[in-house]
N, CA, C and O of each residue as an XYZ file, in Angstrom:
684
protein
N     114.796    125.216     94.069
C     114.286    124.663     92.846
C     114.773    125.508     91.664
O     115.164    126.653     91.891
N     114.775    125.023     90.428
C     115.430    125.662     89.386
C     114.351    125.875     88.220
O     113.170    125.607     88.437
N     114.781    126.362     86.978
C     113.967    126.511     85.991
C     113.175    125.298     85.551
O     113.754    124.213     85.503
N     111.815    125.402     85.205
C     110.895    124.294     84.884
C     110.322    123.762     86.210
O     109.295    123.090     86.116
N     110.754    123.933     87.220
C     110.219    123.288     88.425
C     109.031    124.195     88.950
O     108.951    125.403     88.731
N     108.176    123.493     89.627
C     106.800    124.148     89.946
C     106.305    123.740     91.306
O     106.258    122.528     91.516
N     105.977    124.450     92.139
C     105.240    124.274     93.449
C     103.858    125.040     93.305
O     103.904    126.249     93.077
N     102.869    124.527     93.401
C     101.527    125.233     93.351
C     100.662    124.766     94.528
O     100.544    123.570     94.797
N     100.011    125.822     95.279
C      99.210    125.504     96.329
C      97.795    125.942     95.763
O      97.628    126.841     94.938
N      96.734    125.107     96.378
C      95.494    125.353     95.877
C      94.446    124.923     97.082
O      94.728    124.117     97.968
N      93.283    125.557     96.957
C      92.085    125.169     97.863
C      90.874    125.000     97.057
O      90.654    125.592     96.000
N      90.105    124.152     97.627
C      88.747    123.942     97.049
C      87.856    124.916     97.890
O      87.782    124.879     99.119
N      87.215    125.757     97.111
C      86.402    126.786     97.769
C      85.380    126.316     98.651
O      85.291    126.891     99.735
N      84.573    125.360     98.391
C      83.557    124.951     99.180
C      83.875    123.519     99.878
O      82.978    122.827    100.360
N      85.034    123.205     99.883
C      85.316    121.983    100.652
C      86.514    122.233    101.541
O      87.374    123.044    101.198
N      86.591    121.553    102.682
C      87.715    121.658    103.520
C      88.969    120.816    103.104
O      89.512    119.961    103.804
N      89.306    121.173    101.945
C      90.446    120.391    101.432
C      91.378    121.496    100.672
O      90.966    122.427     99.981
N      92.661    121.184    100.952
C      93.870    122.116    100.447
C      94.822    121.077     99.830
O      94.852    119.893    100.165
N      95.616    121.667     98.865
C      96.546    120.724     98.386
C      97.700    121.548     97.821
O      97.700    122.776     97.736
N      98.766    120.660     97.413
C      99.993    121.157     96.903
C     100.247    120.298     95.690
O      99.960    119.102     95.716
N     100.759    120.852     94.664
C     101.280    119.968     93.474
C     102.744    120.525     93.106
O     102.975    121.731     93.019
N     103.745    119.486     92.892
C     105.095    119.820     92.627
C     105.406    119.052     91.378
O     104.923    117.962     91.071
N     106.333    119.804     90.651
C     106.852    119.138     89.494
C     108.338    119.650     89.543
O     108.633    120.845     89.538
N     109.219    118.639     89.591
C     110.692    118.851     89.595
C     111.318    118.399     88.306
O     111.368    117.207     88.001
N     111.800    119.372     87.547
C     112.358    119.117     86.224
C     113.934    119.346     86.284
O     114.721    118.399     86.317
N     114.301    120.588     86.295
C     115.857    121.003     86.167
C     116.392    120.491     87.552
O     117.479    119.916     87.599
N     115.689    120.681     88.599
C     116.241    120.272     90.032
C     116.475    118.792     90.071
O     117.499    118.333     90.577
N     115.590    118.077     89.571
C     115.682    116.620     89.622
C     116.690    116.215     88.841
O     117.537    115.478     89.345
N     116.796    116.573     87.585
C     118.028    116.152     86.712
C     119.362    116.657     87.293
O     120.385    115.999     87.106
N     119.377    117.618     87.877
C     120.658    118.071     88.412
C     120.995    117.212     89.574
O     122.182    116.908     89.697
N     120.062    116.733     90.526
C     120.255    115.962     91.570
C     120.868    114.488     91.241
O     121.599    113.936     92.064
N     120.564    113.929     90.102
C     120.941    112.647     89.628
C     122.011    112.761     88.743
O     122.723    111.769     88.589
N     122.265    113.818     88.114
C     123.183    113.896     87.001
C     124.608    113.093     87.209
O     125.095    112.474     86.264
N     125.205    113.135     88.412
C     126.374    112.555     88.722
C     126.310    111.372     89.444
O     127.257    111.066     90.169
N     125.225    110.588     89.341
C     124.914    109.296     90.152
C     124.356    108.382     89.047
O     123.604    108.801     88.167
N     124.751    107.168     89.143
C     124.195    106.012     88.225
C     123.373    105.086     89.106
O     123.741    103.929     89.310
N     122.274    105.582     89.624
C     121.392    104.842     90.320
C     120.689    103.863     89.427
O     120.425    104.145     88.258
N     120.347    102.564     90.049
C     119.530    101.772     89.202
C     117.994    102.526     89.117
O     117.534    103.290     89.965
N     117.440    102.157     88.045
C     115.997    102.805     87.955
C     115.039    102.709     89.234
O     114.454    103.723     89.617
N     114.909    101.687     89.784
C     114.159    101.622     90.886
C     114.667    102.544     92.109
O     113.881    103.132     92.851
N     115.992    102.599     92.229
C     116.511    103.453     93.347
C     116.279    104.954     92.942
O     115.986    105.797     93.791
N     116.418    105.242     91.656
C     116.419    106.665     91.144
C     114.706    106.979     91.356
O     114.347    108.028     91.892
N     113.890    106.138     90.961
C     112.502    106.543     91.123
C     112.114    106.720     92.566
O     111.296    107.589     92.869
N     112.650    105.952     93.452
C     112.293    106.039     94.836
C     112.937    107.430     95.438
O     112.369    108.039     96.344
N     114.050    107.832     94.911
C     114.740    108.980     95.336
C     113.990    110.209     94.740
O     113.896    111.222     95.433
N     113.498    110.173     93.599
C     112.593    111.225     93.113
C     111.320    111.410     93.780
O     110.802    112.510     93.974
N     110.862    110.348     94.105
C     109.527    110.293     94.940
C     109.807    111.023     96.304
O     108.956    111.764     96.796
N     111.012    110.796     96.894
C     111.314    111.289     98.300
C     111.541    112.775     97.975
O     110.956    113.573     98.707
N     112.218    113.204     97.097
C     112.511    114.680     96.777
C     111.279    115.351     96.459
O     111.159    116.505     96.873
N     110.307    114.816     95.773
C     109.022    115.645     95.512
C     108.320    115.584     96.866
O     107.813    116.634     97.260
N     108.233    114.606     97.554
C     107.642    114.569     98.813
C     108.087    115.643     99.818
O     107.319    116.262    100.554
N     109.491    115.796     99.755
C     110.149    116.758    100.672
C     109.528    118.212    100.343
O     109.143    118.988    101.217
N     109.487    118.460     98.995
C     109.077    119.842     98.587
C     107.634    119.962     98.968
O     107.253    120.995     99.517
N     106.837    119.019     98.726
C     105.399    119.100     99.080
C     105.247    119.416    100.635
O     104.475    120.296    101.016
N     105.918    118.756    101.401
C     105.861    118.846    102.841
C     106.385    120.129    103.344
O     105.753    120.809    104.153
N     107.567    120.474    102.859
C     108.143    121.953    103.224
C     107.246    123.073    102.726
O     107.174    124.158    103.302
N     106.563    122.759    101.624
C     105.742    124.002    100.983
C     104.379    124.040    101.758
O     103.649    125.020    101.613
N     103.996    122.951    102.616
C     102.806    123.121    103.326
C     103.101    123.793    104.790
O     102.169    124.158    105.505
N     104.346    123.915    105.143
C     104.590    124.603    106.529
C     105.034    126.026    106.381
O     105.521    126.517    105.362
N     104.791    126.670    107.603
C     105.315    127.861    107.653
C     106.526    127.940    108.683
O     106.326    128.073    109.890
N     107.723    127.855    108.156
C     108.968    127.674    109.085
C     110.080    128.238    108.173
O     109.963    128.454    106.966
N     111.167    128.443    108.928
C     112.647    128.761    108.367
C     113.518    127.710    108.835
O     113.736    127.634    110.044
N     114.027    126.918    108.060
C     114.826    125.898    108.333
C     114.844    124.832    107.235
O     114.684    125.230    106.081
N     115.003    123.653    107.435
C     114.927    122.532    106.487
C     114.098    121.372    107.047
O     114.049    121.077    108.241
N     113.416    120.713    106.002
C     112.845    119.417    106.226
C     113.504    118.228    105.646
O     113.864    118.232    104.469
N     113.686    117.143    106.473
C     114.406    116.151    105.849
C     113.555    114.796    105.906
O     112.954    114.481    106.933
N     113.538    114.061    104.819
C     112.840    112.633    104.802
C     114.113    111.655    104.796
O     114.946    111.727    103.894
N     114.213    110.784    105.795
C     115.223    109.840    105.805
C     114.835    108.454    106.072
O     114.369    108.165    107.175
N     114.982    107.593    105.177
C     114.769    106.120    105.336
C     115.938    105.415    105.626
O     116.974    105.722    105.036
N     115.922    104.414    106.540
C     116.938    103.583    106.828
C     116.351    102.022    106.953
O     115.405    101.804    107.710
N     116.824    101.187    106.345
C     116.293     99.734    106.446
C     117.153     98.720    106.106
O     118.326     98.996    105.855
N     116.700     97.429    106.052
C     117.502     96.357    105.780
C     117.514     95.779    104.335
O     118.073     94.719    104.054
N     116.821     96.598    103.400
C     116.688     96.177    102.061
C     117.832     96.430    101.375
O     118.877     96.687    101.973
N     117.748     96.383     99.998
C     118.851     96.795     99.180
C     119.133     98.337     99.190
O     120.254     98.806     98.992
N     118.024     99.073     99.435
C     118.301    100.562     99.697
C     118.435    100.718    101.150
O     117.442    100.650    101.875
N     119.571    100.916    101.594
C     120.071    101.165    102.865
C     119.612    102.527    103.519
O     119.122    102.629    104.644
N     119.835    103.487    102.690
C     119.547    104.888    103.104
C     119.105    105.732    101.934
O     119.622    105.684    100.818
N     118.109    106.505    102.287
C     117.440    107.374    101.316
C     117.134    108.744    102.062
O     116.382    108.857    103.029
N     117.838    109.751    101.453
C     117.744    111.037    102.181
C     117.369    112.073    101.277
O     118.130    112.351    100.350
N     116.125    112.775    101.454
C     115.775    114.061    100.632
C     115.686    115.135    101.728
O     115.244    114.966    102.864
N     116.181    116.276    101.197
C     115.948    117.498    101.984
C     115.444    118.639    101.318
O     115.851    118.786    100.166
N     114.551    119.596    101.822
C     114.090    120.833    101.256
C     114.151    121.815    102.281
O     113.696    121.570    103.398
N     114.666    122.895    102.002
C     114.814    124.191    102.796
C     113.487    124.877    102.692
O     112.617    124.484    101.914
N     113.330    125.995    103.552
C     112.029    126.769    103.353
C     112.186    127.629    102.139
O     111.167    128.177    101.718
N     113.272    127.818    101.543
C     113.424    128.590    100.234
C     113.337    127.421     99.226
O     113.630    127.760     98.080
N     113.051    126.311     99.365
C     112.811    125.246     98.414
C     114.110    124.859     97.593
O     114.024    124.383     96.461
N     115.297    125.087     98.217
C     116.453    124.333     97.806
C     116.388    122.962     98.209
O     116.066    122.635     99.351
N     116.707    122.081     97.229
C     116.591    120.572     97.610
C     117.805    119.733     97.225
O     118.588    120.072     96.337
N     117.911    118.638     97.931
C     119.072    117.730     97.753
C     118.511    116.498     98.029
O     117.463    116.417     98.669
N     119.206    115.358     97.537
C     118.884    114.075     97.809
C     120.113    113.136     97.455
O     120.913    113.411     96.561
N     120.186    111.937     98.291
C     120.981    110.886     98.017
C     120.382    109.579     98.515
O     119.528    109.486     99.396
N     120.995    108.488     97.771
C     120.579    107.122     98.165
C     121.935    106.463     98.159
O     122.901    106.805     97.477
N     121.851    105.275     99.187
C     122.926    104.344     99.344
C     122.374    103.025     99.137
O     121.388    102.741     99.816
N     122.820    102.170     98.332
C     122.158    100.921     97.947
C     123.137     99.817     97.722
O     124.259    100.097     97.301
N     122.788     98.560     97.975
C     123.471     97.391     97.538
C     122.941     97.112     96.075
O     122.031     97.716     95.507
N     123.681     96.101     95.602
C     123.220     95.591     94.194
C     121.802     95.088     94.414
O     121.428     94.550     95.456
N     121.013     95.318     93.299
C     119.673     94.924     93.298
C     119.456     93.467     92.695
O     120.253     93.053     91.853
N     118.518     92.780     93.064
C     118.314     91.367     92.340
C     118.281     91.499     90.921
O     117.859     92.524     90.387
N     118.718     90.482     90.262
C     118.823     90.465     88.830
C     117.345     90.669     88.237
O     117.163     91.506     87.353
N     116.480     90.027     88.651
C     115.032     90.163     88.137
C     114.351     91.480     88.463
O     113.175     91.629     88.131
N     114.915     92.305     88.999
C     114.220     93.670     89.332
C     113.638     93.552     90.720
O     113.738     92.494     91.341
N     113.053     94.576     91.206
C     112.506     94.556     92.578
C     111.351     95.376     92.705
O     111.309     96.366     91.975
N     110.473     95.180     93.425
C     109.292     95.960     93.786
C     109.563     96.919     95.015
O     110.569     96.781     95.710
N     108.627     97.884     95.244
C     108.915     98.784     96.324
C     109.068     98.007     97.663
O     109.965     98.281     98.459
N     108.188     97.062     97.867
C     108.279     96.392     99.230
C     109.739     95.697     99.450
O     110.323     95.752    100.532
N     110.226     95.079     98.372
C     111.523     94.478     98.534
C     112.780     95.377     98.408
O     113.911     95.031     98.747
N     112.408     96.671     97.834
C     113.479     97.558     97.660
C     113.917     98.071     99.043
O     115.112     98.197     99.313
N     112.951     98.361     99.903
C     113.179     98.911    101.248
C     113.336     97.866    102.242
O     114.141     98.062    103.152
N     112.671     96.771    102.194
C     112.742     95.589    103.066
C     112.242     95.933    104.598
O     112.774     95.390    105.566
N     111.302     96.766    104.711
C     110.758     97.216    105.922
C     111.620     98.556    106.300
O     111.917     99.366    105.422
N     111.971     98.721    107.562
C     112.794     99.856    107.991
C     111.925    101.002    108.448
O     110.710    100.813    108.515
N     112.422    102.132    108.756
C     111.836    103.240    109.223
C     111.911    104.551    108.428
O     112.958    104.752    107.812
N     110.975    105.429    108.365
C     111.000    106.620    107.816
C     110.966    107.749    108.770
O     109.987    107.860    109.508
N     111.990    108.640    108.830
C     111.903    109.735    109.882
C     111.686    110.932    109.129
O     112.341    111.147    108.110
N     110.786    111.759    109.566
C     110.540    113.060    108.965
C     111.055    114.061    110.195
O     110.569    114.066    111.326
N     112.080    114.857    109.754
C     112.737    115.844    110.722
C     112.598    117.173    110.128
O     112.877    117.463    108.965
N     112.060    118.093    111.191
C     112.011    119.550    110.900
C     112.996    120.334    111.731
O     112.833    120.367    112.951
N     113.984    120.955    111.178
C     114.812    121.730    111.846
C     114.681    123.179    111.625
O     114.720    123.659    110.492
N     114.526    123.885    112.696
C     114.272    125.391    112.585
C     115.617    125.960    112.332
O     116.623    125.330    112.656
N     115.681    127.149    111.755
C     117.011    127.802    111.390
C     117.751    128.420    112.569
O     117.113    128.954    113.475
N     118.931    128.368    112.580
C     119.743    129.094    113.657
C     119.462    128.680    115.204
O     119.279    129.498    116.105
N     119.459    127.404    115.341
C     119.359    126.850    116.710
C     118.012    126.838    117.247
O     117.849    126.941    118.462
N     117.000    126.716    116.425
C     115.629    126.682    116.804
C     115.300    125.278    117.079
O     116.169    124.408    117.012
N     113.992    125.003    117.409
C     113.629    123.719    117.650
C     113.655    122.727    116.602
O     113.468    123.045    115.428
N     113.896    121.435    117.001
C     113.832    120.399    116.103
C     112.736    119.459    116.383
O     112.456    119.175    117.548
N     112.095    118.955    115.376
C     110.942    118.065    115.574
C     111.320    116.756    114.659
O     111.863    116.843    113.558
N     110.967    115.607    115.255
C     111.231    114.472    114.487
C     110.002    113.401    114.736
O     109.620    113.111    115.870
N     109.504    112.920    113.682
C     108.472    111.905    113.619
C     109.031    110.644    112.981
O     109.793    110.796    112.026
N     108.757    109.477    113.376
C     109.269    108.221    112.878
C     108.064    107.195    112.620
O     107.307    106.911    113.548
N     107.927    106.731    111.546
C     106.922    105.778    111.081
C     107.603    104.585    110.457
O     108.676    104.731    109.872
N     107.023    103.426    110.561
C     107.671    102.171    109.867
C     107.157    102.341    108.311
O     106.063    102.802    107.987
N     107.990    101.958    107.585
C     108.010    101.822    106.040
C     107.605    100.306    105.841
O     108.402     99.581    105.247
N     106.501     99.825    106.270
C     106.241     98.511    106.032
C     105.337     98.186    104.917
O     105.160     96.992    104.676
N     104.722     99.098    104.180
C     104.129     98.920    102.946
C     104.775     99.007    101.802
O     104.271     98.797    100.699
N     106.049     99.356    102.047
C     107.074     99.601    100.839
C     106.960    100.851     99.853
O     107.791    101.109     98.982
N     105.827    101.577    100.117
C     105.691    102.729     99.332
C     105.994    103.984    100.333
O     105.605    104.057    101.499
N     106.669    104.828     99.727
C     106.960    106.058    100.514
C     105.783    106.910    100.696
O     105.714    107.592    101.719
N     104.794    106.952     99.769
C     103.549    107.644     99.901
C     102.808    107.217    101.123
O     102.372    108.047    101.921
N     102.658    105.913    101.279
C     101.870    105.281    102.445
C     102.499    105.446    103.671
O     101.792    105.481    104.678
N     103.759    105.558    103.767
C     104.475    105.910    105.010
C     104.310    107.421    105.354
O     104.175    107.767    106.528
N     104.321    108.259    104.402
C     103.994    109.592    104.764
C     102.591    110.009    105.266
O     102.349    110.896    106.085
N     101.592    109.096    104.538
C     100.193    109.246    105.002
C     100.037    108.765    106.400
O      99.234    109.321    107.151
N     100.781    107.736    106.797
C     100.783    107.226    108.034
C     101.484    108.342    109.195
O     101.025    108.550    110.318
N     102.546    108.901    108.681
C     103.132    110.013    109.382
C     102.000    110.987    109.680
O     101.690    111.158    110.859
N     101.291    111.703    108.621
C     100.345    112.577    108.898
C      99.221    112.201    109.866
O      98.817    112.978    110.731
N      98.719    110.921    109.668
C      97.891    110.470    110.471
C      98.236    110.368    112.026
O      97.457    110.597    112.951
N      99.428    110.018    112.105
C      99.976    109.674    113.688
C     100.240    111.107    114.133
O      99.621    111.594    115.079
N     101.139    111.763    113.465
C     101.867    113.072    113.990
C     101.127    114.122    113.932
O     101.286    114.899    114.873
N     100.192    114.483    112.965
C      99.646    115.651    112.639
C      98.307    115.467    112.869
O      97.651    116.496    113.033
N      97.667    114.286    112.929
C      96.234    114.007    113.034
C      95.521    114.754    111.837
O      94.493    115.409    112.010
N      96.091    114.621    110.710
C      95.589    115.302    109.475
C      95.567    114.239    108.457
O      96.544    113.688    107.950
N      94.253    114.015    108.217
C      93.956    113.066    106.942
C      94.614    113.506    105.636
O      94.274    114.584    105.149
N      95.523    112.755    105.043
C      96.205    113.246    103.861
C      96.299    112.071    102.833
O      96.338    110.881    103.146
N      96.330    112.563    101.577
C      96.712    111.508    100.511
C      97.821    112.051     99.718
O      97.783    113.229     99.364
N      98.803    111.289     99.412
C      99.944    111.522     98.468
C      99.968    110.763     97.313
O      99.629    109.583     97.396
N     100.320    111.243     96.212
C     100.745    110.577     94.961
C     102.084    111.004     94.545
O     102.382    112.190     94.404
N     102.887    110.027     94.349
C     104.285    110.486     93.987
C     104.785    109.621     92.731
O     104.439    108.448     92.590
N     105.529    110.212     91.934
C     106.103    109.554     90.767
C     107.539    110.159     90.357
O     107.896    111.296     90.667
N     108.257    109.310     89.670
C     109.399    109.873     89.134
C     109.787    109.112     87.870
O     109.473    107.935     87.689
N     110.428    109.789     87.076
C     110.976    109.248     85.746
C     112.433    109.730     85.707
O     112.854    110.426     86.631
N     113.214    109.390     84.680
C     114.488    110.073     84.570
C     114.561    111.322     84.377
O     115.618    111.879     84.673
N     113.552    112.030     83.875
C     113.394    113.438     83.589
C     112.708    114.246     84.480
O     112.958    115.451     84.497
N     111.705    113.666     85.381
C     110.867    114.512     86.088
C     110.561    113.771     87.402
O     110.452    112.546     87.355
N     110.416    114.406     88.544
C     109.807    113.859     89.652
C     108.614    114.739     89.998
O     108.752    115.955     89.869
N     107.455    114.242     90.426
C     106.291    115.033     90.782
C     105.427    114.364     91.964
O     105.513    113.171     92.254
N     104.674    115.190     92.539
C     103.749    114.745     93.585
C     102.627    115.487     93.771
O     102.585    116.563     93.173
N     101.637    115.152     94.505
C     100.289    115.656     94.691
C     100.041    115.326     96.189
O     100.023    114.166     96.598
N      99.844    116.456     97.015
C      99.388    116.123     98.405
C      98.039    116.962     98.622
O      97.867    118.156     98.376
N      97.147    116.058     99.134
C      95.759    116.679     99.404
C      95.658    116.345    100.981
O      96.018    115.308    101.539
N      95.055    117.533    101.571
C      94.915    117.362    103.072
C      93.428    117.922    103.396
O      92.875    118.812    102.750
N      92.930    117.302    104.410
C      91.569    117.638    104.923
C      91.815    118.806    106.044
O      90.860    119.291    106.651
């Protein structure tokens, strides 16, 4: 993460809730500066990159966390990675989008979302896979936390051309 970027952890003192807040400014702009993604694809990639930082920030590990979506919609591949030192990168591969625009569900067209945690230097690798059937990355990740971690979680993700941001709340 670069200048203007923020990752903030917080706890509610009398409630069993913790959270993480991320704002990607310089890192987000650097990630997309050499790509001409359609706005819907760019927004989805920004959300994925913000989510990868939130998830990596909530773990104690050395290595990298990857979020990878593959599916039959116009967005064929979406990959966001974050290391334990919060170095991030992301890429999207897509076909031409419909002329009238597209919503999240038609952008992905179903498919699967894989969360992969790779430990540094030959350590263990963990992967959880969930369907991305609701079309929203946040919903797929909430389902991942529910199934894989048994941890009730809520995510709010957003991206613009200048900033990607997210909020993760966990019980």
